[in-house]
C-alpha positions in Angstrom: 77.2 71.2 90.4 79.8 72.3 87.9 83.3 71.3 88.8 85.5 74.4 89.2 88.1 75.3 86.6 91.0 77.3 87.9 93.5 77.4 85.0 95.5 79.8 82.9 94.4 78.1 79.7 92.0 80.3 77.8 91.0 78.0 75.0 90.5 74.2 74.8 90.4 72.3 71.5 89.6 68.6 71.1 90.1 65.9 68.5 86.7 64.1 68.0 87.0 60.4 67.6 88.7 58.7 70.6 89.2 61.9 72.5 85.9 63.8 73.1 83.5 61.1 71.8 83.7 57.3 71.8 82.7 56.7 68.2 84.0 53.2 67.9 80.6 51.4 68.5 79.2 52.9 65.3 82.3 51.9 63.3 82.1 48.3 64.7 78.5 48.0 63.5 79.2 49.6 60.1 82.3 47.5 59.2 80.8 44.2 60.4 77.6 45.0 58.4 79.8 45.4 55.3 81.7 42.2 56.0 78.5 40.3 56.5 77.3 41.6 53.1 80.4 39.8 51.7 79.8 36.6 53.7 82.6 37.3 56.1 82.4 36.7 59.9 82.3 39.7 62.2 85.6 41.1 63.5 86.1 41.5 67.2 85.2 45.0 68.4 88.6 45.6 70.0 90.5 45.2 66.7 88.2 47.7 65.0 88.3 50.1 67.9 92.1 50.2 67.9 92.0 51.2 64.2 89.3 53.9 64.3 91.6 56.9 64.8 93.5 55.9 61.6 90.4 56.6 59.6 87.9 54.8 57.4 90.5 53.7 54.8 92.4 51.9 57.6 89.2 50.2 58.6 88.7 49.0 55.0 92.2 47.6 55.0 91.5 45.9 58.3 88.2 44.5 57.3 89.1 43.1 53.9 92.9 42.7 54.1 93.2 44.9 51.0 95.5 47.7 49.9 94.3 51.1 48.8 95.7 50.5 45.4 93.6 47.4 44.8 90.5 47.7 42.4 87.7 47.1 45.0 89.1 49.3 47.7 87.2 52.4 46.6 83.9 50.4 46.5 84.4 49.0 50.0 85.4 52.5 51.3 82.3 54.2 49.8 80.0 51.4 51.2 81.6 51.7 54.6 81.1 55.4 54.8 77.5 55.0 53.6 76.8 52.5 56.3 78.5 54.6 58.9 76.3 57.6 58.0 73.2 55.5 58.3 74.4 54.2 61.7 74.9 57.7 63.0 71.1 58.1 62.9 70.9 55.3 65.5 74.3 56.2 67.1 75.8 54.3 70.0 78.5 56.9 70.3 78.8 59.0 73.4 80.9 61.5 75.2 83.6 59.9 77.2 83.0 59.9 81.0 83.7 63.3 82.5 83.8 65.1 79.2 80.3 66.6 79.6 81.4 67.9 83.0 84.5 69.4 81.4 82.4 71.1 78.7 80.0 72.5 81.3 83.0 73.8 83.3 84.6 75.5 80.3 81.3 77.1 79.4 80.7 78.2 83.0 84.2 79.7 83.1 83.6 81.4 79.7 86.6 79.5 78.2 85.8 78.8 74.5 86.2 75.2 73.3 86.1 73.6 69.9 86.7 70.5 67.8 89.6 70.1 65.3 89.2 66.7 63.6 90.3 64.8 60.5 86.7 63.5 60.2 85.0 65.0 57.1 82.4 67.6 57.9 79.5 65.5 56.6 80.0 62.9 59.2 81.2 65.2 62.0 78.1 67.4 61.7 75.8 64.4 61.5 77.3 62.9 64.7 77.5 66.1 66.7 73.9 67.0 65.7 72.7 63.5 66.8 74.5 63.9 70.1 73.1 67.5 70.6 76.7 68.9 70.8 76.7 71.0 67.6 74.8 74.0 69.1 77.3 74.0 72.1 80.4 73.9 69.9 81.7 77.4 69.0 84.1 76.1 66.3 84.4 72.9 64.3 87.3 72.6 61.9 87.3 69.6 59.5 89.5 68.6 56.6 87.0 70.3 54.3 87.9 73.6 55.8 91.7 73.6 55.3 94.3 72.8 52.7 96.3 70.4 54.8 95.1 67.9 57.5 96.8 67.2 60.8 99.7 66.8 61.6 99.8 70.1 59.7 98.9 72.8 62.2 96.6 74.7 59.8 93.4 73.4 61.3 94.4 74.3 64.8 95.5 77.8 63.7 92.2 78.3 61.8 90.3 77.4 65.0 92.3 79.7 67.1 91.9 82.6 64.7 88.1 82.2 64.6 88.0 82.1 68.4 90.3 85.0 68.7 92.8 83.2 70.9 96.6 82.9 71.0 98.5 79.7 70.7 100.4 79.7 73.9 97.4 79.6 76.2 95.5 76.9 74.2 95.4 73.2 75.0 94.7 70.5 72.4 93.5 67.0 73.4 94.1 64.2 71.0 94.5 60.4 71.0 96.9 60.0 68.0 100.5 60.9 67.2 99.4 63.2 64.5 97.3 65.2 67.0 100.4 65.8 69.2 102.5 66.7 66.2 99.8 69.2 65.0 99.7 70.7 68.5 103.5 71.1 68.7 103.6 72.5 65.1 100.9 75.0 66.1 102.8 75.8 69.4 99.8 74.9 71.6 99.8 72.7 74.7 99.6 69.1 73.6 97.6 66.6 75.8 97.6 63.0 74.8 94.4 61.2 75.5 95.6 57.6 76.1 92.1 56.4 77.0 91.3 56.6 73.3 92.0 54.4 70.4 95.7 53.6 70.7 96.9 50.9 68.4 98.5 47.8 69.9 102.1 48.4 70.8 101.8 52.2 70.6 103.6 54.0 73.5 102.1 57.5 73.9 105.1 58.4 76.2 107.1 58.6 72.9 104.8 61.2 71.5 105.7 64.9 71.7 103.0 65.5 74.3 103.3 68.0 77.1 100.9 66.0 79.3 99.3 62.5 79.2 95.7 62.0 80.3 94.9 58.4 81.0 91.4 59.0 82.4 89.0 61.5 80.8 87.5 62.2 84.3 90.8 63.8 85.3 90.8 66.4 82.5 89.7 69.3 84.7 92.3 68.5 87.3 95.0 68.4 84.6 93.9 71.8 83.2 93.9 73.2 86.7 97.6 72.3 86.9 98.4 74.6 84.0 99.3 78.0 85.3 101.2 80.8 83.6 103.0 83.6 85.5 101.3 86.9 84.9 
C-alpha cells in the first residue's frame, strides 16, 4: 500500500549519490580494483564511502595520495571511471530504504520528481538504467546539461523549468554542502540527507538547510510537515 503524501510541496528533486541511491559499493570495488592493479592493498570501505560525494577526483586523491596537478593523476582518474562504468553493469548500488516508497507516493500523488546531480550523464544514465529508474524519472539534469555545476543553482532551475514548477514549492534533497547551497541559491526548500556520505567531522547542522533528514524512511513524514497557507 502506498504511503499517503499530504504536503504543499508540488515538486521534489534529489541529488543522486548518497541521497537517492547508495552508490558507494560500486566505487569501493572500482577504486580497490585500481589500487590492486598498482600492487596496493585495499582501502577500507568506510573511508571510500565518506569521499564518494566529493567525486571521482577526490577518490583518486584518496586512493593514491596524489594531487590533481601531478602527472599520473589524469591516468588514474580515467582508469577509475572506466572501472566504475564496468562495475555499473554488475551494480551493487540500490535505492536507500524508504526511497522507493517515496517515489511511489510522489507518483501516486502526481507530484513530479527528478534528479539533479553533479554525476556526468554517461554514468548517471548507465546507473539509472541498470536500476530500472530511468523510465520513472521525468527529469535528469547532469553537469553536461548546464554551464555551471552545483552549488550554482542553474541545474535546479533548469529542472524546474522543464517540469513547469515554481521554486518556492519545490524541495531538494542532498547530502553535501554544495547541494544545500544550490538549493538556497535557487530559492527552493533545502533538505539535508545526513544518512548519506558525510565526511568525517562534517556537521550538517552548519549547512544552510531548512530541514535535516537523518533516516530516509522518514522522508514522507517530513514532506507532510511542509504546508503553505493558501
